[in-house]
C-alpha positions in Angstrom: 60.8 41.1 165.2 62.7 43.7 167.2 63.3 45.8 164.1 59.7 45.7 163.2 58.6 46.8 166.7 61.2 49.6 166.6 59.9 50.8 163.3 56.3 50.6 164.6 57.2 52.6 167.6 59.1 55.2 165.7 56.4 55.6 163.1 53.6 55.9 165.7 55.7 58.3 167.7 56.2 60.6 164.7 52.5 60.5 163.9 51.6 61.2 167.5 54.1 64.0 167.8 52.7 65.7 164.6 49.2 65.4 166.1 48.1 63.9 162.8 47.9 67.5 161.4 49.0 67.2 157.8 47.7 70.7 157.2 50.5 72.0 159.3 53.3 69.6 158.7 52.5 68.6 155.1 50.4 70.1 152.4 46.7 69.1 152.0 44.0 68.0 154.4 40.7 69.7 155.2 39.9 71.1 158.6 37.4 68.3 159.1 39.9 65.6 158.2 42.4 67.1 160.6 39.9 67.1 163.4 39.1 63.5 162.7 42.7 62.5 162.7 43.4 64.5 165.9 40.3 63.1 167.8 40.0 59.6 166.5 43.4 58.4 165.2 45.7 60.0 167.7 44.3 58.2 170.7 44.8 54.9 168.8 48.3 55.9 167.8 49.2 56.7 171.5 47.7 53.3 172.5 49.8 51.6 169.9 52.9 53.5 171.1 52.2 52.3 174.6 51.8 48.6 173.6 55.0 48.7 171.4 56.9 50.4 174.3 55.9 47.6 176.7 56.9 44.9 174.2 60.2 46.5 173.4 60.9 47.0 177.1 60.3 43.3 177.6 62.5 42.3 174.7 65.3 44.7 175.9 66.1 42.1 178.6 67.1 39.7 175.9 68.0 42.2 173.1 69.4 45.4 174.7 69.8 47.1 171.3 66.0 47.1 170.9 65.6 49.6 173.7 67.9 52.2 172.1 65.8 54.8 170.3 66.9 58.0 168.7 65.5 61.1 170.4 62.3 62.3 168.9 62.4 65.7 167.1 60.4 68.4 168.7 57.9 70.5 166.8 58.8 74.2 166.7 56.3 76.9 165.6 57.7 80.3 164.6 55.0 82.9 164.8 54.9 86.3 163.0 56.1 89.1 165.3 53.8 91.9 166.3 54.6 95.1 164.5 51.9 97.7 165.0 53.9 100.6 163.4 53.4 99.1 159.9 50.3 96.8 160.4 52.4 93.7 160.9 54.5 93.9 157.7 57.9 93.8 159.3 56.8 91.3 161.9 55.8 88.9 159.2 59.2 89.3 157.6 60.9 88.3 160.9 58.7 85.3 161.3 59.4 84.2 157.7 63.2 84.7 158.3 63.2 82.6 161.4 61.2 79.8 159.7 63.7 79.8 156.8 66.7 79.6 159.1 65.1 76.6 160.9 64.4 74.9 157.6 68.0 75.4 156.5 69.5 74.1 159.7 67.1 71.2 160.3 67.0 69.3 163.6 63.3 70.2 164.3 59.9 69.5 162.8 58.5 72.8 161.5 55.4 73.7 159.4 55.7 73.3 155.7 55.3 77.0 155.2 54.6 80.1 157.3 51.2 80.3 155.4 50.1 77.2 157.4 50.9 79.0 160.7 49.1 82.1 159.5 46.0 80.2 158.4 45.7 78.5 161.8 46.2 81.7 163.7 43.6 83.4 161.6 41.1 80.6 161.9 41.4 80.5 165.7 41.6 84.3 166.0 44.8 83.7 168.0 46.9 86.6 169.5 50.4 86.3 170.7 52.4 89.2 172.1 55.6 89.2 174.2 53.5 89.9 177.4 51.0 87.1 176.7 51.0 84.8 179.8 52.9 81.6 179.3 49.9 79.5 180.3 48.0 81.0 177.4 50.9 80.5 174.9 51.2 76.9 176.1 47.5 76.3 175.4 47.8 77.7 171.9 51.0 75.7 171.2 49.6 72.4 172.5 45.9 72.6 171.5 46.1 74.5 168.2 49.4 73.2 166.9 50.2 70.1 168.9 53.8 71.4 169.2 56.4 71.7 171.9 58.4 74.9 171.2 57.1 78.4 170.3 59.0 81.4 169.0 57.2 84.8 169.1 57.8 88.4 169.9 57.4 92.0 168.6 59.3 94.7 166.8 58.4 98.4 166.9 60.1 101.4 165.3 61.2 104.0 167.9 59.9 107.4 167.0 62.2 110.5 166.9 65.3 108.8 165.4 66.9 109.6 162.1 67.8 106.0 161.4 66.0 102.7 161.8 65.9 102.1 165.6 63.7 99.3 166.9 62.4 98.0 170.2 62.8 94.2 169.8 61.3 91.5 172.0 61.9 87.8 171.4 60.6 84.8 173.3 61.4 81.2 172.8 60.0 78.6 175.2 59.8 74.8 175.4 56.4 73.8 176.8 57.2 70.1 176.8 59.4 70.2 179.9 58.1 69.4 183.4 57.3 70.6 186.0 57.3 74.0 184.2 58.2 75.3 180.7 61.8 76.0 179.9 62.6 79.5 178.7 65.2 79.0 176.0 65.7 82.6 175.0 64.1 85.9 176.1 65.4 89.4 175.4 64.1 93.0 175.3 66.5 95.1 173.3 66.8 98.4 171.4 68.7 98.1 168.2 71.0 100.7 166.8 70.7 99.4 163.2 68.2 97.1 161.6 70.9 94.6 160.7 71.3 93.7 164.4 68.0 91.8 164.3 69.1 89.0 162.0 72.9 89.1 162.6 72.9 89.5 166.4 69.6 88.7 168.1 68.1 86.0 165.8 71.6 84.4 165.7 71.6 84.4 169.5 68.2 82.8 169.5 69.3 80.0 167.2 72.5 79.4 169.2 70.3 78.9 172.3 67.7 76.8 170.6 70.4 74.4 169.1 72.4 74.4 172.3 75.6 75.6 170.8 78.3 78.1 171.8 77.8 81.6 170.6 79.5 82.0 167.2 79.8 78.2 166.6 78.9 77.0 163.1 75.7 75.0 162.6 76.1 71.2 162.6 77.0 69.8 159.2 74.2 68.0 157.4 75.9 65.0 155.7 73.3 64.5 153.1 73.3 68.2 152.2 77.1 68.2 151.9 77.0 65.1 149.8 74.5 66.6 147.4 76.6 69.8 147.2 79.6 67.6 146.3 78.0 65.3 143.7 75.1 67.2 142.1 75.6 69.0 138.8 76.1 72.7 138.5 73.0 74.3 137.0 74.9 77.3 135.7 76.4 76.4 132.3 79.8 77.8 131.9 80.2 79.1 135.4 84.0 78.9 135.1 84.0 81.1 131.9 86.6 78.9 130.2 84.6 78.3 127.0 83.5 81.2 124.8 82.6 82.1 121.2 83.4 85.5 119.8 84.1 86.7 123.3 80.8 85.6 124.7 81.1 83.0 127.5 79.3 79.7 126.9 76.0 79.8 128.9 76.0 83.5 129.5 74.4 86.6 127.9 75.8 88.3 124.8 74.8 91.7 126.2 75.3 93.5 129.5 74.5 96.6 131.4 71.3 98.7 131.7 71.3 99.5 128.0 72.0 95.9 126.9 75.1 96.7 125.0 77.4 94.0 123.4 80.2 92.6 125.5 83.6 94.3 125.3 83.3 97.6 127.0 81.5 97.2 130.4 81.8 93.5 130.6 84.6 91.3 129.2 85.9 87.8 129.5 89.6 88.2 130.3 92.5 86.0 131.5 93.0 86.2 135.2 96.0 88.5 136.1 98.8 86.3 137.2 97.1 83.1 136.0 96.5 83.5 132.3 95.4 79.9 131.9 92.2 80.8 133.9 89.5 83.1 132.6 87.2 85.4 134.6 84.4 87.9 133.8 85.2 91.5 134.5 82.7 94.3 135.1 84.4 97.7 134.7 82.8 101.2 134.9 83.3 104.8 135.7 82.0 106.7 138.8 78.9 108.2 137.1 77.7 104.8 135.9 78.7 103.1 139.2 76.8 105.6 141.3 73.7 105.4 139.1 72.7 102.2 137.3 75.8 100.1 137.9 76.5 97.1 135.6 74.7 93.8 135.6 75.4 90.6 133.7 73.1 87.6 133.3 73.6 83.8 133.0 71.3 81.7 130.8 68.2 80.3 132.4 68.2 77.0 134.3 65.4 74.9 135.7 64.4 75.1 139.5 61.9 73.4 141.7 59.7 75.4 144.1 60.4 74.5 147.7 63.8 72.9 146.9 66.9 74.4 148.6 69.8 75.5 146.4 73.3 76.6 147.2 75.0 79.5 145.4 78.8 79.9 145.4 81.3 82.1 143.5 84.7 83.6 143.7 84.9 87.4 143.4 87.2 90.4 144.0 87.0 94.1 143.6 89.4 97.0 143.5 86.8 99.4 145.0 83.2 99.1 143.8 80.6 97.2 145.7 79.3 93.8 144.5 76.1 91.9 144.7 74.7 88.7 143.2 71.0 88.1 142.5 69.5 84.7 141.8 66.2 85.5 140.1 63.5 82.9 139.6 60.6 83.0 137.1 57.3 81.4 136.3 56.0 80.8 132.8 52.8 82.9 132.4 50.4 83.4 129.6 50.3 86.8 127.8 48.5 88.1 124.7 51.2 90.6 123.9 54.8 91.5 124.8 56.9 94.5 124.2 59.3 94.2 121.2 62.0 92.7 123.4 62.7 89.1 124.3 61.5 87.9 127.6 65.0 87.5 129.0 65.8 91.1 127.9 68.9 90.0 126.0 67.8 91.3 122.5 67.8 94.9 121.4 64.5 96.7 121.9 62.1 97.1 118.9 59.2 99.5 118.7 55.6 98.4 118.9 54.0 95.3 120.2 54.2 91.8 118.8 52.1 88.7 119.7 53.5 86.2 122.2 51.8 83.2 123.8 53.8 83.2 127.1 56.5 85.0 129.0 58.7 84.5 132.0 57.7 86.5 135.0 60.1 87.1 137.9 58.5 85.8 141.1 61.5 85.3 143.5 64.9 86.6 144.0 67.8 85.8 146.4 69.9 89.0 147.0 73.4 88.2 148.2 75.5 91.1 149.4 79.2 90.3 148.9 81.5 91.4 151.7 85.2 91.0 151.7 88.6 92.8 151.5 89.6 94.5 148.3 92.1 93.3 145.7 91.9 89.6 146.8 89.7 86.7 145.9 86.8 86.2 148.2 84.3 83.3 148.3 80.6 83.8 148.6 78.4 80.9 149.7 74.7 81.2 150.5 71.6 78.9 150.3 68.2 79.9 149.0 64.7 78.4 148.6 62.5 79.7 145.7 58.9 80.2 146.8 55.9 82.4 145.9 52.3 82.6 147.1 50.8 83.0 143.6 53.3 81.9 141.0 55.5 78.8 140.8 59.2 79.4 140.3 60.3 77.2 137.4 63.4 78.9 135.9 66.3 80.7 137.5 69.3 82.7 136.4 72.2 84.5 138.0 72.8 88.2 137.8 76.2 89.5 138.6 76.2 93.2 139.7 78.8 95.8 140.3 78.0 99.4 141.5 79.0 102.4 143.7 82.1 104.2 142.6 84.6 103.5 139.8 86.7 100.5 139.2 86.2 96.8 138.3 84.7 93.7 139.9 85.7 90.2 138.7 83.8 86.9 139.1 84.7 83.3 138.6 83.5 79.7 139.4 79.8 80.6 139.6 77.9 77.5 140.9 74.3 76.8 141.7 73.4 73.3 142.9 70.3 71.7 144.5 71.2 70.5 148.0 67.7 69.7 149.4 65.0 68.4 147.1 61.5 69.8 147.4 59.3 67.9 149.9 56.2 66.2 148.5 53.4 68.6 148.1 55.7 71.7 148.2 54.0 73.0 145.1 50.5 72.6 146.5 49.4 75.9 147.9 46.4 78.2 148.5 47.4 80.8 145.9 47.3 84.4 147.1 48.5 87.6 145.6 51.1 88.1 148.3 52.2 87.2 151.8 50.4 90.3 153.1 46.9 88.7 152.6 45.1 85.6 153.7 42.5 85.9 151.0 43.1 83.4 148.2 42.8 84.1 144.5 40.1 81.5 144.3 38.0 83.3 146.9 38.4 86.6 145.2 37.3 85.1 141.9 34.3 83.5 143.5 33.3 86.8 145.1 33.6 88.5 141.7 31.4 85.8 140.0 28.8 86.2 142.7 28.8 89.9 142.3 28.2 89.6 138.5 25.5 87.0 139.1 23.4 89.2 141.4 21.0 91.5 139.5 21.4 95.3 140.0 18.7 96.8 142.3 15.8 98.4 140.4 16.0 102.1 140.1 13.2 103.9 141.8 11.7 107.1 140.6 11.9 110.0 143.0 8.7 111.0 144.7 7.1 114.2 143.5 
C-alpha cells in the first residue's frame, strides 16, 4: 500500500509540476485542451497530492521509508535572447544552444523543443529583456509556462570593432524560492571573441545552475554510459580493418572534391609503428589544403530524429587542420536528378535522368578537432538530429582535412545512439526554418485561398 501511495504522489506531483501542459513538455495538445487541463485537472491533481501526502505522513510513523521521496525536478525555460542588431537571429541561436546543453546534461524538465517556447511567446505576445522587472518575468514563467526557473538575456554586436565583439547579458533566476526569487546567475560582459559566449559564459551559467565547481565535469548519466557501452556502432567498418581492392568496408570508393578513386588523396594504410592496425590517411599539398581540402565519406546509416547520438574517433595530424561532419538526410520526392548518384559517390554524367526520390541534407553536426600534432587525439561529442521541415532519417560521417600541406589520419570511427527519441519527437508543426513561426500548412492554406478568390473585375477608365 505504501508503494502504491508513493507512486500516486510521485505521479500527481509530476503532473502538477508540468501544469498539465503537454504542448510544452510533450508533443501534441490543442490550446483548448491545455487550458482545460490547467484549469480543471490541475486543482484535482493538487488535491490528490495533498490527500496522498497526509496518508503517507501518517504511515511514515509505522513505515519511515514511505516518507522518503526523491526531490522533484524543476522546470527550466530557456528563452531566445534579444539581438536587435540582426532581428533576433543570433539570439535564437543562443537560446537553442542553451536548450540543447540542458537536454544533454539532464537533471531538469525542459520543453520538448525550442519551437514550443517560441509558440507560447508569440501567442502571448511576451517580451523578455535583461532589464525586465523580476516580478514581470515571474508572472510569465508561472502563468504562461507553469515553470520555476527562467534563462533569458541579450546579445548585441558592438559597432566600430574589426572583429566580432558583443555586449552579452545573461539572467538565470529560480522563482520557486521563498520569500524572494534566487538569482542563480547574472552577468553583463563585453566579449573579445564570439567563442567566449559558449565556452566561457554559457559554461559558467550551467555550472551555477547545476551547483558544481567551475570546470567540473557534468555528472555521469548511468543509462547514457550503459547505452554507449552496449549499443552497436552505426558506422560500418569504423576501424578500417576490412577492405576490398583498397576500399575500406562501409566507406566510399571515391574521395575529394572531384570524387577521384582512392589511392592518391585518401588511402587505407598500416598505422606507422603498429602495422597490424589500419587507418585512413588524407594527404594533400598546400594549394589543395588552402582551397577545397579533402573529404571522405562513410556509407549511410539510419538515424531517428530527436534521438541523441555520440560520435567518437581517434585522429592525428602533422600540420593541417581537421574536422568531422555528421550529416543527416531525409528521403524526399523528386521528378529528376542530375546524372550523379544521390550520395555523390559516382562519376558525373551529363544530362538529367528520372528518379523517384533522393536524399536531402537537413542536419549536420560540425565537430572541430583540437589537439597537439603528431600524436593520437580522441574526439567525443554528442549530437541530436532535428529539422523544422524535414525528418532526418539517414546519417553519414564526413572526415575532412584542410588548411596547409600534410596528412591527417583517422581511426576507430564510432557513432552510437545513447538516448532514444522521446515519444512524439517526430510530431512537429512543419516550418521552412527556425526563423519563422508560420507553418507550411498555413502557407499552403493561404495559397489555396488566394487561388479560390476571383480576380476583381477590370473597370473601364472614364472618358
